[in-house]
All heavy atoms as an XYZ file, in Angstrom:
692
protein
N     -28.926     13.110     18.808
C     -27.965     13.048     19.886
C     -26.536     12.949     19.341
O     -25.626     13.537     19.901
C     -28.275     11.866     20.792
C     -29.603     11.968     21.540
S     -29.906     13.517     22.413
C     -28.661     13.513     23.643
N     -26.364     12.177     18.285
C     -25.023     12.041     17.700
C     -24.546     13.385     17.167
O     -23.389     13.761     17.370
C     -25.030     10.991     16.587
N     -25.445     14.112     16.501
C     -25.090     15.434     15.975
C     -24.654     16.367     17.104
O     -23.674     17.089     16.981
C     -26.292     16.051     15.238
C     -26.676     15.356     13.978
C     -25.773     15.683     12.805
O     -24.883     16.534     12.947
O     -25.960     15.062     11.763
N     -25.379     16.343     18.204
C     -25.054     17.196     19.349
C     -23.700     16.825     19.937
O     -22.889     17.696     20.238
C     -26.146     17.088     20.430
O     -27.393     17.459     19.841
C     -25.850     17.977     21.611
N     -23.463     15.534     20.111
C     -22.172     15.085     20.640
C     -21.026     15.576     19.772
O     -20.015     16.059     20.276
C     -22.121     13.557     20.713
C     -22.826     12.963     21.891
C     -22.000     13.097     23.154
O     -20.810     12.801     23.164
N     -22.624     13.543     24.208
N     -21.184     15.451     18.461
C     -20.126     15.880     17.541
C     -19.927     17.387     17.585
O     -18.791     17.864     17.588
C     -20.457     15.441     16.118
C     -20.462     13.945     15.869
C     -21.004     13.628     14.491
C     -19.073     13.380     16.041
N     -21.026     18.132     17.638
C     -20.936     19.589     17.633
C     -20.360     20.132     18.938
O     -19.526     21.029     18.942
C     -22.314     20.193     17.375
N     -20.801     19.592     20.059
C     -20.400     20.117     21.366
C     -19.013     19.619     21.774
O     -18.175     20.389     22.221
C     -21.448     19.742     22.437
C     -20.974     20.096     23.821
C     -22.770     20.418     22.134
N     -18.780     18.327     21.636
C     -17.533     17.737     22.116
C     -16.418     17.756     21.081
O     -15.254     17.752     21.438
C     -17.770     16.304     22.561
C     -18.611     16.195     23.803
C     -18.794     14.737     24.174
N     -19.266     14.621     25.519
C     -18.481     14.344     26.561
N     -17.208     14.143     26.394
N     -18.991     14.251     27.760
N     -16.772     17.716     19.822
C     -15.756     17.603     18.789
C     -15.208     16.179     18.760
O     -15.499     15.362     19.630
N     -14.435     15.872     17.771
C     -13.931     14.520     17.580
C     -12.967     14.101     18.693
O     -12.963     12.946     19.125
C     -13.238     14.392     16.204
C     -12.608     13.027     16.021
C     -14.236     14.669     15.093
N     -12.178     15.008     19.191
C     -11.163     14.666     20.197
C     -11.733     14.267     21.550
O     -11.066     13.592     22.321
C     -10.187     15.826     20.387
C      -9.395     16.117     19.129
O      -9.224     15.183     18.309
O      -8.970     17.273     18.948
N     -12.947     14.695     21.852
C     -13.518     14.414     23.170
C     -14.802     13.602     23.096
O     -15.667     13.711     23.971
C     -13.795     15.730     23.890
C     -12.542     16.504     24.197
C     -12.797     17.770     24.958
N     -14.179     17.903     25.399
C     -14.808     19.045     25.567
N     -14.199     20.169     25.337
N     -16.063     19.088     25.966
N     -14.939     12.788     22.076
C     -16.156     11.986     21.923
C     -16.292     10.967     23.037
O     -15.312     10.394     23.496
C     -16.130     11.235     20.593
C     -16.343     12.051     19.348
C     -16.199     11.160     18.120
C     -17.695     12.724     19.351
N     -17.512     10.732     23.427
C     -17.823      9.702     24.410
C     -18.221      8.442     23.638
O     -19.374      8.242     23.278
C     -18.971     10.173     25.311
C     -19.307      9.186     26.408
O     -18.842      8.024     26.350
O     -20.047      9.579     27.321
N     -17.232      7.608     23.343
C     -17.457      6.409     22.534
C     -18.523      5.506     23.143
O     -19.371      4.986     22.426
C     -16.149      5.632     22.355
C     -15.248      6.232     21.337
N     -14.763      5.524     20.285
C     -14.748      7.485     21.197
C     -13.997      6.292     19.545
N     -13.965      7.497     20.088
N     -18.478      5.308     24.438
C     -19.452      4.412     25.089
C     -20.885      4.915     24.887
O     -21.783      4.133     24.639
C     -19.161      4.291     26.578
C     -17.862      3.605     26.867
C     -18.126      2.366     27.682
N     -16.865      1.797     28.099
C     -16.433      0.636     27.655
N     -17.149     -0.054     26.822
N     -15.281      0.163     28.063
N     -21.081      6.206     24.982
C     -22.409      6.771     24.765
C     -22.838      6.577     23.316
O     -23.949      6.121     23.035
C     -22.414      8.263     25.127
C     -23.720      8.936     24.801
C     -24.824      8.761     25.617
C     -23.843      9.727     23.666
C     -26.033      9.362     25.312
C     -25.046     10.327     23.360
C     -26.133     10.149     24.179
O     -27.326     10.734     23.870
N     -21.959      6.928     22.380
C     -22.291      6.834     20.962
C     -22.560      5.400     20.528
O     -23.407      5.151     19.669
C     -21.159      7.431     20.115
C     -20.933      8.937     20.277
C     -19.706      9.363     19.491
C     -22.150      9.728     19.853
N     -21.851      4.448     21.116
C     -22.027      3.034     20.759
C     -23.414      2.511     21.121
O     -23.856      1.500     20.579
C     -20.978      2.175     21.469
C     -19.579      2.399     20.958
C     -18.518      1.759     21.828
O     -18.854      1.212     22.915
O     -17.347      1.812     21.440
N     -24.107      3.182     22.007
C     -25.421      2.731     22.459
C     -26.581      3.427     21.757
O     -27.728      3.221     22.127
C     -25.542      2.910     23.974
C     -24.669      1.929     24.713
O     -24.794      0.727     24.516
N     -23.768      2.426     25.532
N     -26.270      4.231     20.756
C     -27.328      4.921     20.022
C     -27.999      3.981     19.032
O     -27.463      2.928     18.690
C     -26.754      6.138     19.290
C     -26.227      7.249     20.185
C     -25.623      8.358     19.344
C     -27.327      7.806     21.081
N     -29.159      4.382     18.567
C     -29.916      3.567     17.631
C     -29.464      3.757     16.194
O     -28.570      4.557     15.886
N     -30.119      3.038     15.317
C     -29.783      3.050     13.896
C     -29.925      4.439     13.277
O     -29.213      4.769     12.326
C     -30.669      2.054     13.159
N     -30.812      5.266     13.823
C     -30.996      6.604     13.260
C     -29.757      7.486     13.410
O     -29.631      8.510     12.751
C     -32.228      7.301     13.839
C     -32.336      7.326     15.322
C     -32.853      6.028     15.930
O     -33.677      5.330     15.338
O     -32.386      5.721     17.031
N     -28.820      7.098     14.251
C     -27.587      7.867     14.441
C     -26.512      7.528     13.408
O     -25.524      8.254     13.286
C     -27.032      7.620     15.845
N     -26.694      6.468     12.658
C     -25.656      6.007     11.719
C     -25.252      7.083     10.712
O     -24.052      7.282     10.491
C     -26.073      4.688     11.033
C     -25.141      4.339      9.886
C     -26.097      3.560     12.062
N     -26.174      7.819     10.069
C     -25.724      8.846      9.122
C     -24.797      9.890      9.748
O     -23.816     10.308      9.126
C     -27.025      9.476      8.630
C     -28.033      8.380      8.769
C     -27.635      7.660     10.038
N     -25.064     10.297     10.964
C     -24.187     11.263     11.635
C     -22.862     10.626     12.022
O     -21.796     11.215     11.840
C     -24.877     11.837     12.874
N     -22.913      9.403     12.548
C     -21.687      8.713     12.958
C     -20.810      8.353     11.771
O     -19.593      8.231     11.902
C     -22.043      7.454     13.757
C     -22.799      7.695     15.060
C     -23.218      6.364     15.678
C     -21.961      8.516     16.026
N     -21.408      8.220     10.609
C     -20.655      7.910      9.393
C     -19.679      9.022      9.033
O     -18.698      8.787      8.340
C     -21.630      7.666      8.240
C     -20.930      7.254      6.969
O     -20.147      6.274      7.007
O     -21.145      7.908      5.933
N     -19.909     10.219      9.524
C     -19.030     11.353      9.231
C     -17.801     11.423     10.143
O     -16.934     12.269      9.953
C     -19.829     12.642      9.306
C     -20.882     12.731      8.221
C     -21.447     14.121      8.071
N     -22.048     14.644      9.291
C     -23.319     14.468      9.628
N     -24.120     13.774      8.857
N     -23.784     14.995     10.730
N     -17.738     10.552     11.140
C     -16.561     10.534     12.018
C     -15.332     10.107     11.228
O     -15.423      9.305     10.299
C     -16.767      9.534     13.163
C     -17.771      9.890     14.235
C     -18.006      8.689     15.151
C     -17.274     11.077     15.029
N     -14.165     10.611     11.628
C     -12.930     10.139     10.985
C     -12.584      8.738     11.504
O     -13.011      8.343     12.592
C     -11.886     11.164     11.438
C     -12.403     11.679     12.741
C     -13.913     11.647     12.625
N     -11.834      8.003     10.712
C     -11.345      6.699     11.168
C     -10.212      6.926     12.157
O      -9.482      7.886     12.028
C     -10.854      5.863      9.978
C     -11.941      5.433      9.032
C     -12.954      4.457      9.617
O     -12.820      4.029     10.771
O     -13.896      4.132      8.900
N     -10.032      6.106     13.148
C     -10.700      4.852     13.430
C     -11.982      5.011     14.246
O     -12.697      4.038     14.458
C      -9.668      4.062     14.214
C      -8.942      5.104     14.999
C      -8.887      6.306     14.061
N     -12.290      6.234     14.684
C     -13.486      6.449     15.516
C     -14.746      5.951     14.826
O     -15.592      5.313     15.460
C     -13.648      7.937     15.860
C     -12.513      8.461     16.706
O     -12.333      7.954     17.826
O     -11.793      9.362     16.237
N     -14.872      6.221     13.539
C     -16.066      5.822     12.795
C     -16.312      4.325     12.897
O     -17.380      3.887     13.304
C     -15.923      6.232     11.329
C     -17.088      5.805     10.485
C     -16.799      5.978      8.988
N     -17.862      5.362      8.236
C     -17.903      4.079      7.895
N     -16.936      3.268      8.242
N     -18.927      3.609      7.213
N     -15.327      3.539     12.520
C     -15.510      2.085     12.513
C     -15.675      1.519     13.916
O     -16.459      0.583     14.118
C     -14.338      1.407     11.795
O     -14.430      1.636     10.406
N     -14.964      2.064     14.865
C     -15.071      1.567     16.244
C     -16.473      1.771     16.799
O     -17.066      0.854     17.365
C     -14.046      2.263     17.129
S     -12.345      1.832     16.732
N     -17.015      2.955     16.625
C     -18.349      3.259     17.137
C     -19.420      2.524     16.329
O     -20.323      1.899     16.893
C     -18.600      4.786     17.131
C     -20.051      5.101     17.414
C     -17.695      5.482     18.133
N     -19.312      2.575     15.002
C     -20.336      1.948     14.171
C     -20.373      0.437     14.321
O     -21.441     -0.163     14.223
C     -20.155      2.338     12.702
C     -20.631      3.734     12.345
C     -20.332      4.044     10.890
C     -22.106      3.912     12.637
N     -19.246     -0.195     14.579
C     -19.253     -1.641     14.795
C     -20.192     -1.991     15.938
O     -21.012     -2.895     15.841
C     -17.840     -2.159     15.089
C     -17.823     -3.625     15.400
C     -17.832     -4.559     14.384
C     -17.824     -4.075     16.712
C     -17.839     -5.920     14.665
C     -17.831     -5.424     17.008
C     -17.840     -6.353     15.983
N     -20.095     -1.251     17.035
C     -20.946     -1.517     18.204
C     -22.409     -1.196     17.915
O     -23.304     -1.899     18.372
C     -20.444     -0.726     19.411
C     -19.043     -1.092     19.846
C     -18.894     -2.549     20.266
O     -19.877     -3.147     20.743
O     -17.786     -3.094     20.102
N     -22.673     -0.137     17.154
C     -24.044      0.218     16.788
C     -24.654     -0.875     15.912
O     -25.809     -1.258     16.093
C     -24.090      1.589     16.073
C     -25.472      1.874     15.510
C     -23.666      2.703     17.031
N     -23.870     -1.403     14.982
C     -24.338     -2.486     14.111
C     -24.730     -3.707     14.937
O     -25.797     -4.287     14.747
C     -23.265     -2.856     13.066
C     -23.589     -4.170     12.374
C     -23.113     -1.740     12.040
N     -23.886     -4.081     15.876
C     -24.167     -5.257     16.711
C     -25.393     -5.005     17.594
O     -26.305     -5.839     17.646
C     -22.935     -5.629     17.563
C     -23.272     -6.695     18.585
C     -21.790     -6.080     16.667
N     -25.434     -3.870     18.261
C     -26.536     -3.575     19.187
C     -27.890     -3.511     18.479
O     -28.912     -3.889     19.052
C     -26.273     -2.270     19.928
N     -27.892     -3.042     17.239
C     -29.143     -2.871     16.508
C     -29.393     -3.974     15.477
O     -30.335     -3.888     14.698
C     -29.149     -1.508     15.809
C     -29.226     -0.375     16.790
O     -30.293     -0.028     17.258
N     -28.075      0.193     17.141
N     -28.528     -4.980     15.504
C     -28.643     -6.128     14.588
C     -28.758     -5.679     13.130
O     -29.563     -6.193     12.357
C     -29.811     -7.025     14.978
C     -29.636     -7.631     16.351
C     -30.758     -8.585     16.739
O     -31.786     -8.664     16.033
O     -30.587     -9.264     17.762
N     -27.934     -4.721     12.747
C     -27.969     -4.194     11.384
C     -27.302     -5.133     10.387
O     -27.349     -4.890      9.186
C     -27.307     -2.816     11.334
C     -27.995     -1.738     12.157
C     -27.199     -0.448     12.127
C     -29.417     -1.514     11.673
N     -26.732     -6.198     10.864
C     -26.078     -7.183      9.997
C     -27.082     -8.127      9.359
O     -26.728     -8.942      8.520
C     -25.034     -7.985     10.780
C     -25.546     -8.538     12.084
C     -26.264     -9.716     12.131
C     -25.330     -7.836     13.270
C     -26.763    -10.204     13.324
C     -25.814     -8.320     14.475
C     -26.529     -9.497     14.491
O     -27.022     -9.978     15.676
N     -28.354     -8.026      9.741
C     -29.375     -8.871      9.124
C     -30.600     -8.031      8.778
O     -30.850     -6.980      9.372
C     -29.756    -10.035     10.016
C     -30.410     -9.639     11.312
C     -30.740    -10.852     12.118
N     -31.356    -10.451     13.363
C     -31.834    -11.293     14.225
N     -31.759    -12.578     14.002
N     -32.379    -10.866     15.338
N     -31.356     -8.516      7.830
C     -32.566     -7.827      7.378
C     -33.680     -7.945      8.415
O     -33.753     -8.925      9.152
C     -33.046     -8.427      6.061
C     -32.110     -8.167      4.925
C     -32.444     -6.827      4.339
N     -31.467     -6.457      3.330
C     -31.012     -5.237      3.202
N     -31.419     -4.283      4.000
N     -30.155     -4.938      2.263
N     -34.552     -6.954      8.427
C     -35.732     -7.008      9.285
C     -36.747     -7.966      8.665
O     -36.837     -8.066      7.443
C     -36.382     -5.624      9.392
C     -35.509     -4.623     10.112
O     -34.706     -5.036     10.963
O     -35.632     -3.415      9.814
N     -37.537     -8.628      9.492
C     -38.632     -9.429      8.930
C     -39.652     -8.484      8.291
O     -39.713     -7.298      8.619
C     -39.209    -10.147     10.145
C     -38.813     -9.322     11.311
C     -37.513     -8.661     10.952
N     -40.463     -8.996      7.416
C     -41.417     -8.150      6.693
C     -42.329     -7.376      7.642
O     -42.707     -6.237      7.361
C     -42.242     -8.986      5.709
C     -43.203     -9.922      6.387
C     -42.968    -11.203      6.768
C     -44.544     -9.629      6.786
N     -44.067    -11.732      7.386
C     -45.067    -10.792      7.401
C     -45.370     -8.510      6.680
C     -46.351    -10.855      7.903
C     -46.654     -8.584      7.190
C     -47.136     -9.750      7.786
N     -42.661     -7.968      8.774
C     -43.576     -7.299      9.698
C     -42.861     -6.461     10.763
O     -43.498     -5.910     11.643
C     -44.483     -8.320     10.375
C     -43.717     -9.348     11.171
O     -42.495     -9.459     11.048
N     -44.412    -10.115     11.982
N     -41.543     -6.359     10.645
C     -40.782     -5.558     11.595
C     -39.875     -4.556     10.906
O     -38.953     -4.021     11.508
N     -40.157     -4.294      9.619
C     -39.325     -3.383      8.831
C     -39.290     -2.010      9.474
O     -40.282     -1.520     10.002
C     -39.872     -3.286      7.409
C     -39.023     -2.462      6.503
C     -37.928     -2.894      5.816
C     -39.181     -1.074      6.197
N     -37.413     -1.855      5.088
C     -38.160     -0.724      5.317
C     -40.082     -0.103      6.596
C     -38.001      0.559      4.804
C     -39.934      1.177      6.094
C     -38.908      1.493      5.205
N     -38.111     -1.369      9.419
C     -37.919     -0.075     10.062
C     -37.104      0.817      9.135
O     -36.026      0.423      8.673
C     -37.197     -0.297     11.392
C     -36.903      0.981     12.109
O     -35.924      1.656     11.792
N     -37.716      1.307     13.086
N     -37.586      2.015      8.850
C     -36.930      2.924      7.919
C     -35.531      3.317      8.394
O     -34.576      3.318      7.612
C     -37.785      4.175      7.697
C     -37.186      5.221      6.763
C     -36.951      4.641      5.370
C     -38.087      6.449      6.697
N     -35.366      3.653      9.658
C     -34.055      4.073     10.172
C     -33.030      2.954     10.020
O     -31.884      3.207      9.636
C     -34.165      4.492     11.631
N     -33.421      1.721     10.324
C     -32.490      0.601     10.173
C     -32.148      0.360      8.704
O     -31.007      0.075      8.370
C     -33.063     -0.659     10.828
C     -33.032     -0.598     12.345
C     -33.261     -1.958     12.989
N     -34.504     -2.580     12.607
C     -35.647     -2.460     13.265
N     -35.697     -1.727     14.372
N     -36.736     -3.073     12.864
N     -33.124      0.506      7.828
C     -32.878      0.324      6.395
C     -31.933      1.402      5.863
O     -31.017      1.122      5.088
C     -34.199      0.326      5.624
C     -34.070     -0.172      4.218
C     -33.664     -1.634      4.128
O     -33.958     -2.426      5.041
O     -33.033     -1.993      3.117
N     -32.144      2.643      6.277
C     -31.251      3.729      5.867
C     -29.842      3.520      6.418
O     -28.852      3.794      5.732
C     -31.816      5.076      6.311
C     -33.047      5.467      5.543
C     -33.717      6.712      6.087
O     -33.625      7.039      7.277
N     -34.423      7.418      5.213
N     -29.741      3.035      7.646
C     -28.427      2.746      8.234
C     -27.718      1.671      7.427
O     -26.518      1.774      7.157
C     -28.587      2.306      9.688
N     -28.439      0.635      7.032
C     -27.839     -0.428      6.216
C     -27.353      0.114      4.877
O     -26.309     -0.298      4.375
C     -28.845     -1.555      6.003
C     -29.088     -2.375      7.249
C     -30.015     -3.560      6.953
N     -30.438     -4.164      8.190
C     -31.616     -3.961      8.777
N     -32.515     -3.171      8.208
N     -31.907     -4.546      9.911
N     -28.092      1.042      4.295
C     -27.670      1.656      3.032
C     -26.364      2.425      3.203
O     -25.459      2.323      2.373
C     -28.756      2.599      2.495
C     -29.980      1.864      1.977
O     -29.907      0.637      1.729
O     -31.030      2.530      1.825
N     -26.261      3.193      4.277
C     -25.034      3.939      4.564
C     -23.862      2.973      4.731
O     -22.781      3.173      4.164
C     -25.196      4.806      5.839
C     -23.861      5.333      6.333
C     -26.174      5.942      5.586
N     -24.081      1.915      5.480
C     -23.016      0.948      5.754
C     -22.660      0.118      4.525
O     -21.517     -0.334      4.389
C     -23.418      0.048      6.915
C     -23.571      0.791      8.244
C     -24.299     -0.073      9.256
C     -22.221      1.242      8.766
N     -23.596     -0.076      3.617
C     -23.297     -0.801      2.373
C     -22.396      0.034      1.470
O     -21.506     -0.496      0.810
C     -24.590     -1.156      1.651
N     -22.630      1.347      1.473
C     -21.793      2.239      0.662
C     -20.396      2.388      1.236
O     -19.432      2.571      0.501
C     -22.455      3.614      0.538
C     -23.632      3.638     -0.410
C     -24.087      5.055     -0.720
N     -24.479      5.824      0.444
C     -25.691      5.824      0.982
N     -26.639      5.087      0.465
N     -25.959      6.558      2.042
N     -20.307      2.351      2.557
C     -19.021      2.558      3.222
C     -18.955      1.632      4.435
O     -19.249      2.040      5.561
C     -18.919      4.016      3.651
C     -17.527      4.480      3.881
C     -17.492      5.984      4.010
N     -16.459      6.284      4.990
C     -16.474      7.265      5.831
N     -17.474      8.101      5.842
N     -15.490      7.446      6.670
N     -18.542      0.387      4.205
C     -18.544     -0.608      5.289
C     -17.616     -0.240      6.448
O     -16.644      0.504      6.281
C     -18.063     -1.883      4.604
C     -18.254     -1.647      3.151
C     -18.122     -0.175      2.945
N     -17.928     -0.802      7.589
C     -17.087     -0.653      8.779
C     -15.797     -1.433      8.542
O     -15.832     -2.563      8.061
C     -17.835     -1.202     10.024
C     -16.923     -1.276     11.228
C     -19.053     -0.357     10.310
N     -14.673     -0.822      8.858
C     -13.389     -1.507      8.723
C     -13.258     -2.541      9.830
O     -13.534     -2.255     10.987
C     -12.235     -0.511      8.791
C     -12.228      0.439      7.623
C     -11.060      1.402      7.698
O     -10.084      1.170      8.396
N     -11.154      2.494      6.972
N     -12.816     -3.704      9.476
C     -12.755     -4.806     10.444
C     -11.517     -4.761     11.325
O     -11.600     -4.809     12.517
C     -12.794     -6.135      9.703
C     -14.088     -6.309      8.964
C     -14.833     -7.386      9.565
N     -16.118     -7.488      8.894
C     -17.043     -8.260      9.297
N     -16.844     -9.009     10.343
N     -18.183     -8.305      8.679
N     -10.378     -4.719     10.733
C      -9.125     -4.818     11.501
C      -8.586     -3.429     11.805
O      -7.684     -2.940     11.155
C      -8.116     -5.634     10.714
C      -8.548     -7.057     10.553
C      -7.479     -7.898      9.905
N      -7.950     -9.252      9.816
C      -8.370     -9.816      8.695
N      -8.378     -9.127      7.578
N      -8.773    -11.064      8.686
N      -9.161     -2.843     12.810
C      -8.783     -1.482     13.184
C      -8.611     -1.418     14.700
O      -9.326     -2.092     15.424
C      -9.858     -0.490     12.667
C      -9.345      0.913     12.658
C     -11.126     -0.607     13.457
C     -10.161      1.831     11.783
N      -7.657     -0.664     15.138
C      -7.443     -0.507     16.577
C      -8.305      0.611     17.104
O      -8.212      1.743     16.659
C      -5.973     -0.238     16.873
C      -5.119     -1.478     16.748
C      -3.786     -1.313     17.427
O      -3.719     -0.645     18.489
O      -2.818     -1.848     16.890
N      -9.124      0.272     18.072
C     -10.023      1.258     18.665
C      -9.382      1.887     19.899
O      -8.705      1.196     20.666
C     -11.348      0.600     19.041
S     -12.219     -0.039     17.602
N      -9.636      3.187     20.090
C      -9.113      3.835     21.295
C      -9.692      3.196     22.548
O     -10.856      2.806     22.563
C      -9.597      5.283     21.171
C     -10.099      5.441     19.788
C     -10.376      4.080     19.247
N      -8.900      3.071     23.550
C      -9.357      2.515     24.825
C     -10.072      3.622     25.587
O      -9.532      4.694     25.789
C      -8.178      1.972     25.656
C      -8.647      1.446     26.990
C      -7.441      0.915     24.872
N     -11.344      3.373     26.006
C     -12.093      4.420     26.718
C     -11.537      4.679     28.106
O     -10.896      3.917     28.714
C     -13.500      3.852     26.793
C     -13.415      2.418     26.480
C     -12.092      2.170     25.832
């Protein structure tokens, strides 16, 4: 879904509210957004999917683990002004 949004709408017309509600599997695509869009959207995805903490051993999930790897390589910027929807 993130790939489709980026391809169809382009960066200038992104629906931030929609993208913020996507799951961890969208993180690799959202990581390609330019700043500040990238950090604004990914911050909400991190919170919604609890990517700030590890999964328990019996709840491990590949998409969440891959998202954490992407975010470890390129963390979300904290002090950034997000566009008002």
